[in-house]
C-alpha positions in Angstrom: 21.7 -5.7 8.9 22.9 -2.5 10.8 22.4 -1.9 14.5 19.7 0.6 13.7 17.8 -1.9 11.6 18.0 -4.6 14.4 16.8 -2.0 17.0 13.8 -0.9 14.9 13.0 -4.5 14.1 13.0 -5.5 17.7 11.4 -2.6 19.5 9.5 -0.4 17.0 5.8 -1.2 16.7 4.9 -3.2 13.7 2.9 -1.8 10.9 -0.7 -1.4 11.9 -1.6 -3.2 8.7 0.1 -6.4 9.9 -2.1 -6.5 13.0 -5.4 -5.9 11.3 -5.1 -6.9 7.6 -4.7 -10.6 6.9 -4.6 -11.9 3.5 -6.3 -15.1 2.4 -3.5 -17.1 0.7 -5.4 -19.5 -1.5 -4.0 -22.6 -3.1 -5.7 -22.4 -6.4 -6.3 -25.9 -7.8 -7.4 -26.8 -11.2 -11.1 -26.4 -12.1 -11.6 -30.1 -12.6 -10.3 -30.8 -9.1 -12.5 -28.2 -7.5 -15.5 -29.5 -9.3 -14.7 -33.1 -8.4 -14.3 -32.2 -4.7 -17.6 -30.3 -4.8 -19.4 -33.2 -6.6 -18.2 -35.9 -4.2 -19.4 -34.0 -1.2 -23.0 -35.2 -0.8 -23.7 -33.0 2.2 -23.4 -29.8 0.2 -26.3 -30.5 -2.2 -28.2 -27.4 -1.0 -25.4 -24.8 -0.6 -26.6 -21.2 -0.3 -24.8 -19.2 -3.0 -24.4 -16.3 -0.5 -22.7 -18.6 2.0 -20.5 -20.3 -0.6 -18.2 -17.3 -0.9 -16.9 -18.1 2.6 -15.9 -21.6 1.5 -12.3 -21.5 0.3 -10.5 -24.7 -0.7 -7.5 -25.3 1.4 -7.3 -21.7 2.5 -5.5 -20.4 5.5 -4.9 -17.0 7.1 -1.3 -15.8 7.5 0.6 -12.6 7.9 2.5 -11.0 5.1 5.7 -12.8 4.6 8.5 -10.4 3.5 11.4 -11.6 1.4 14.9 -10.7 2.4 16.4 -8.5 -0.3 20.0 -8.3 -1.3 22.0 -6.6 -4.0 23.0 -9.8 -5.7 19.3 -10.5 -6.5 19.4 -7.5 -9.0 22.8 -8.4 -10.5 21.3 -8.4 -14.0 20.8 -4.6 -13.7 24.5 -3.8 -13.2 26.4 -6.6 -14.8 28.2 -5.9 -18.1 27.8 -2.1 -17.7 30.4 0.6 -17.4 28.7 2.3 -14.5 28.1 -0.9 -12.6 29.5 0.5 -9.3 27.2 3.4 -9.4 24.2 1.3 -10.1 25.2 -1.2 -7.3 25.5 1.6 -4.8 22.1 3.0 -5.9 20.5 -0.5 -5.4 22.1 -0.6 -1.9 20.6 2.8 -1.0 17.2 1.7 -2.3 17.3 -1.6 -0.3 18.3 0.4 2.8 15.3 2.7 2.3 13.0 -0.3 1.7 14.2 -1.9 5.0 13.8 1.3 6.9 10.2 1.9 5.7 9.3 -1.8 6.3 9.8 -1.5 10.0 8.3 1.9 10.6 4.8 3.2 10.5 5.4 5.8 7.9 4.0 4.0 4.9 3.3 0.5 3.5 5.7 -1.4 1.3 5.4 -4.6 -0.8 6.6 -8.0 0.4 9.3 -8.1 -2.3 10.7 -6.2 -5.2 11.1 -7.6 -8.7 13.7 -6.7 -11.3 11.2 -4.4 -13.1 10.3 -2.7 -9.8 14.0 -2.1 -9.0 14.5 -0.7 -12.5 11.7 1.8 -11.9 13.1 2.8 -8.6 16.5 3.4 -10.1 14.9 5.6 -12.7 13.5 8.0 -10.0 16.5 7.8 -7.7 17.7 9.9 -5.7 14.3 11.7 -5.2 13.2 10.1 -1.9 9.6 11.4 -2.3 9.2 9.6 -5.6 10.8 6.5 -4.2 8.3 6.4 -1.4 5.5 7.0 -3.8 6.6 4.1 -6.0 6.9 1.8 -3.0 3.3 2.7 -2.0 2.2 2.0 -5.6 3.8 -1.4 -5.5 2.1 -2.1 -2.2 -1.4 -1.2 -3.5 -0.7 -3.3 -6.7 0.2 -6.3 -4.6 -3.0 -6.0 -2.5 -5.1 -5.6 -5.6 -3.6 -8.7 -7.1 -4.3 -10.8 -4.0 -7.8 -9.5 -3.7 -8.6 -10.2 -7.3 -7.4 -13.8 -6.9 -9.7 -14.2 -3.9 -12.6 -12.6 -5.7 -12.2 -14.8 -8.7 -12.1 -18.0 -6.7 -15.2 -16.9 -4.6 -17.1 -16.2 -7.8 -16.2 -19.5 -9.2 -17.4 -21.3 -6.0 -20.6 -19.3 -6.1 -21.3 -20.3 -9.7 -20.6 -24.0 -9.0 -22.9 -23.9 -5.9 -25.7 -22.2 -7.9 -25.4 -24.8 -10.7 -25.6 -27.6 -8.2 -28.8 -26.1 -6.7 -30.3 -25.5 -10.2 -29.7 -29.0 -11.5 -30.3 -30.9 -8.3 -26.7 -32.1 -8.2 -26.9 -33.7 -11.6 -23.4 -33.3 -12.8 -23.9 -34.3 -16.4 -26.3 -31.4 -17.0 -23.8 -28.6 -16.4 -20.3 -30.1 -16.4 -18.1 -28.8 -19.3 -15.1 -30.1 -21.1 -14.1 -32.5 -23.9 -13.0 -35.3 -21.5 -15.0 -37.1 -18.9 -13.8 -38.3 -15.5 -12.3 -41.4 -17.0 -10.2 -39.4 -19.5 -12.2 -40.5 -22.6 -13.6 -38.1 -25.2 -17.2 -37.1 -24.5 -19.4 -35.9 -27.4 -22.3 -33.6 -27.0 -23.3 -29.9 -26.5 -20.7 -28.0 -24.5 -18.3 -31.0 -24.8 -16.5 -32.2 -27.9 -18.9 -30.7 -30.5 -18.8 -28.9 -33.9 -21.1 -26.2 -32.5 -19.4 -23.3 -30.6 -21.1 -21.2 -28.0 -21.9 -17.6 -29.1 -21.5 -15.5 -26.0 -22.2 -11.8 -25.5 -18.5 -11.1 -25.3 -18.0 -12.6 -28.8 -20.8 -10.5 -30.2 -19.3 -7.4 -28.6 -15.8 -8.2 -30.0 -17.3 -8.7 -33.5 -19.0 -5.3 -33.3 -15.9 -3.6 -32.0 -13.7 -5.1 -34.8 -16.2 -4.0 -37.4 -16.3 -0.5 -36.0 -12.5 -0.3 -36.0 -12.3 -1.5 -39.6 -14.8 1.1 -40.7 -13.0 3.9 -38.8 -9.7 2.9 -40.2 -11.1 3.2 -43.8 -13.6 6.1 -43.4 -13.2 7.6 -39.9 -11.6 10.9 -38.9 -8.0 10.6 -37.8 -6.8 11.6 -34.3 -3.2 11.9 -33.2 -1.9 11.4 -29.7 1.6 13.0 -29.5 3.9 11.1 -27.0 6.7 13.6 -27.1 6.5 14.8 -23.5 8.0 12.0 -21.3 11.0 14.3 -20.5 8.6 16.7 -18.7 6.8 14.0 -16.7 7.8 11.9 -13.7 7.3 8.1 -13.7 3.9 8.1 -11.9 2.6 10.8 -14.2 3.6 8.7 -17.2 1.7 5.7 -15.7 -1.4 7.9 -15.2 -1.1 9.0 -18.8 -1.0 5.4 -19.9 -4.1 4.6 -17.9 -5.9 7.5 -19.5 -4.9 6.3 -23.0 -6.2 2.9 -22.1 -9.5 4.3 -21.1 -9.5 6.5 -24.2 -8.8 3.5 -26.5 -11.6 1.3 -25.1 -14.2 4.0 -24.9 -13.5 5.0 -28.5 -13.7 1.4 -29.6 -16.9 0.7 -27.8 -18.5 3.9 -29.0 -21.5 3.7 -26.7 -22.2 7.3 -26.0 -22.1 8.7 -29.5 -23.0 5.7 -31.7 -24.4 7.6 -34.6 -20.9 8.4 -35.9 -17.8 6.3 -36.4 -15.1 6.3 -33.7 -11.8 8.0 -34.3 -8.9 6.4 -36.1 -6.3 7.0 -33.4 -2.6 7.1 -34.2 0.3 7.6 -31.8 3.5 9.5 -32.8 6.9 10.1 -31.4 6.9 6.7 -29.8 10.7 6.5 -29.6 10.6 9.3 -27.0 7.9 7.6 -24.9 10.4 5.6 -22.8 8.1 5.5 -19.7 4.7 5.7 -21.3 4.8 2.9 -23.8 5.9 0.1 -21.3 3.1 1.2 -19.0 0.6 1.4 -21.9 1.3 -2.2 -22.9 -0.4 -3.2 -19.6 -3.6 -1.3 -20.3 -4.2 -2.3 -24.0 -4.7 -6.0 -24.8 -2.8 -7.4 -27.8 -0.6 -4.3 -27.8 1.9 -5.9 -30.2 -0.7 -6.3 -32.9 -1.3 -2.5 -33.1 2.2 -1.6 -34.2 0.9 0.0 -37.4 -0.8 2.7 -35.3 2.4 3.5 -33.2 4.7 5.7 -35.3 8.3 6.2 -34.2 8.7 9.7 -35.8 6.7 12.9 -35.5 3.5 13.5 -37.4 5.3 16.0 -39.6 7.4 13.2 -41.1 4.3 11.4 -42.5 2.8 13.9 -44.9 1.0 11.2 -46.9 -0.8 10.0 -43.8 -1.2 13.3 -42.1 -1.4 16.2 -44.5 0.1 19.4 -43.0 -2.8 21.6 -44.0 -5.3 19.5 -42.1 -3.3 19.4 -38.8 -4.8 21.2 -35.8 -3.0 21.0 -32.4 -5.2 21.2 -29.3 -3.4 22.8 -26.3 -4.9 24.3 -23.1 -2.3 27.1 -23.3 -3.3 28.3 -26.8 -4.6 31.9 -27.2 -7.3 31.1 -29.7 -10.4 28.9 -29.0 -11.8 26.3 -31.3 -15.1 27.8 -32.3 -16.1 25.5 -35.1 -15.5 21.8 -35.4 -14.2 20.5 -38.7 -14.7 16.9 -39.8 -11.9 17.2 -42.3 -9.2 18.4 -39.9 -6.8 16.0 -38.1 -6.7 17.0 -34.4 -3.5 16.4 -32.3 -3.7 16.0 -28.6 -0.5 16.1 -26.5 0.2 13.2 -24.3 1.2 15.3 -21.3 0.2 14.8 -17.7 1.3 18.1 -16.0 0.5 17.4 -12.4 3.8 18.8 -11.1 5.6 20.6 -14.1 3.3 23.1 -15.7 5.2 23.7 -18.9 3.5 25.2 -22.0 5.3 22.7 -24.2 2.5 21.8 -26.6 1.7 25.4 -27.6 5.4 26.2 -28.2 5.8 23.0 -30.3 2.8 23.9 -32.5 4.1 27.4 -33.1 7.5 26.2 -34.0 6.1 23.6 -36.5 3.8 26.3 -37.9 0.6 24.3 -37.2 -2.7 25.8 -36.2 -3.1 25.7 -32.4 -6.4 26.1 -30.5 -7.9 25.4 -27.1 -11.3 24.0 -26.3 -13.9 26.8 -25.7 -14.5 26.0 -22.0 -15.0 29.6 -20.8 -17.3 30.5 -23.7 -19.9 27.7 -23.0 -19.7 26.6 -19.4 -19.1 28.3 -16.0 -16.0 26.9 -14.3 -16.2 26.2 -10.6 -12.8 25.0 -9.4 -9.6 23.5 -10.6 -7.5 24.1 -13.7 -8.8 23.7 -17.2 -6.4 20.9 -18.2 -8.6 17.9 -19.0 -7.6 14.2 -19.2 -7.1 12.7 -22.6 -10.1 10.5 -22.5 -12.3 13.5 -21.6 -11.0 15.6 -24.5 -11.6 12.7 -26.9 -15.2 12.3 -25.7 -15.9 16.0 -26.1 -14.6 15.8 -29.6 -16.7 12.7 -30.3 -19.8 14.5 -29.0 -19.0 17.5 -31.1 -18.7 15.3 -34.2 -22.2 14.0 -33.7 -24.1 17.0 -32.2 -22.0 20.0 -33.2 -23.0 21.6 -29.8 -20.1 22.8 -27.6 -22.3 23.4 -24.6 -23.8 19.9 -24.7 -20.4 18.3 -25.3 -18.5 20.1 -22.6 -21.2 20.0 -19.9 -21.7 16.3 -20.3 -18.1 15.0 -20.6 -16.1 17.5 -18.6 -15.5 16.7 -14.9 -18.8 17.6 -13.2 -17.0 18.6 -10.0 -15.3 21.4 -11.9 -18.5 22.9 -13.4 -21.2 24.9 -11.7 -24.6 23.3 -11.4 -27.8 24.9 -12.6 -28.7 25.9 -9.0 -25.3 27.6 -8.5 -25.7 29.4 -11.9 -29.2 30.6 -10.9 -28.0 31.8 -7.4 -25.0 33.6 -9.0 -27.3 35.4 -11.5 -29.6 36.5 -8.7 -26.7 37.9 -6.8 -25.4 39.7 -9.8 -28.9 41.2 -10.6 -29.2 42.4 -7.0 -25.8 44.0 -7.1 -26.6 45.8 -10.3 -30.0 47.0 -9.0 -28.3 48.3 -5.8 -25.7 50.1 -7.9 -28.4 51.8 -10.0 -30.4 52.9 -7.0 -27.2 54.5 -5.5 -26.6 56.3 -8.8 -30.2 57.6 -9.0 -30.0 58.8 -5.4 -26.8 60.7 -6.0 -28.2 62.2 -9.2 -31.3 63.6 -7.4 -29.1 65.2 -4.7 
C-alpha cells in the first residue's frame, strides 16, 4: 500500500457508517436444528411472537470486515487475452480507487468485489463518476442481501414461536417432513403422504400459466426492441431490465385489466443487448425457459411472425399521435432508458424501416404538470392494456401514467378559474377602450 493509503488509513476518520451501522451476521443452521433447539427449550413455551424477532440463533454483532483486494484475484479477466497488460493496469486503477474510497467519507463501498463486479467496473472505465456509481450500487446490494437474510430468519422464528403457542408445544401437530427425529420414515398428512398441499401460490401459478397459454395462442403480440444498448450506460441498462421485469410480471398477473387477455410479449435484437440481457436474467425467473420469446434478429427479419403491415412503432419523439387503438396491430416499444443521452433513435429507426410511428396522445387527454413525457416501459404497457379493455385514452393515461407528473382536479379547476378571470379582464379592457 502506498504512503498516502497508510496515512489515510491511520488518521482519516472512518466511515460514519462503520460507527453506527452494525450488521447482524447470522449463522444460519438447518431448519431441523432450529426446530430441535426450540423444542428442547421448555422455558420458551409461551414466547411472544413480537419478541421472538429479537431471538437470533448464535448471532453476534460485528463491524464490516473488508477483504484485501489484489490484481491476481481477477486473473481470469486478463489471462489468455491479447490486451492483458491494458486490462491488468485497468484493474490496478480500479482497486486503487476502491481503496481510496474505502478510507474516506465520500461514499460507501462493498466489503469485496467479485469477478462479475470487476467485469462491470472495467466496462465503465475510465469514467470515474460511473465507477463511483457502480461501487455505491454494489454497497446497497450487499446491505439488501444481509437485511433480507436477517428478515427471513426473523420471520422463521416468529412462525415457529406462533405455532408453539397455538399447539401448546405439541410438536407432532405442526412439525413437517418425511423423516422423524430418529431418521425413520413417518407417514401422515404433511409427512410422507400421497396427498400434496394446494397452496395459494400454486393456484396463482396455475392461473398465470393458463393466461400465458391463452395469450400465446389468441392474444395480441407486443414487441420490446432491445436495440439501444449502445446509447445507454450500464446503470441505465440495469434500470431498463428492472422495468422489463415489472412489465413481465404485471402482464402475466393481469390484475388491473382482467377482462382481456395479456399481451404476447416478444423481445427482438437480443444479440445487441449485451448489458440488458444479463441484468434481465436476474429479474425474470426461469429465464432460460423463455428462449422462444427472445429473438436474436430484428422484427423485420420475421415476416411470418410479425407481418410488416401490422407493425406500429411507439416513440415519444414521433410527430403523429396514436388516436385510435387497433387490436390487430403489433405495437413495438423501444427498450431505451434515456436518462443521460436524449437521442431520437427509435423515431429515426422507424422512418428508415418504413414503419408507422406514433406517440401516445398525452397532451390531448391529460394536463402535464412537470417532467418529460418519456414513460417507463411498464407504464406504457399498462396504458395499452387499459386501452385494449376500455378504449378510453383519458382513463388509461390518467390512471397508469405517473401521478406526480399530472395535474390534479384541484389544480385543473384553479387553472381554469385563472384563465377565465384573465379573459374577463381582457374583455373589460377592450370594451373600455372601445367606448373611449
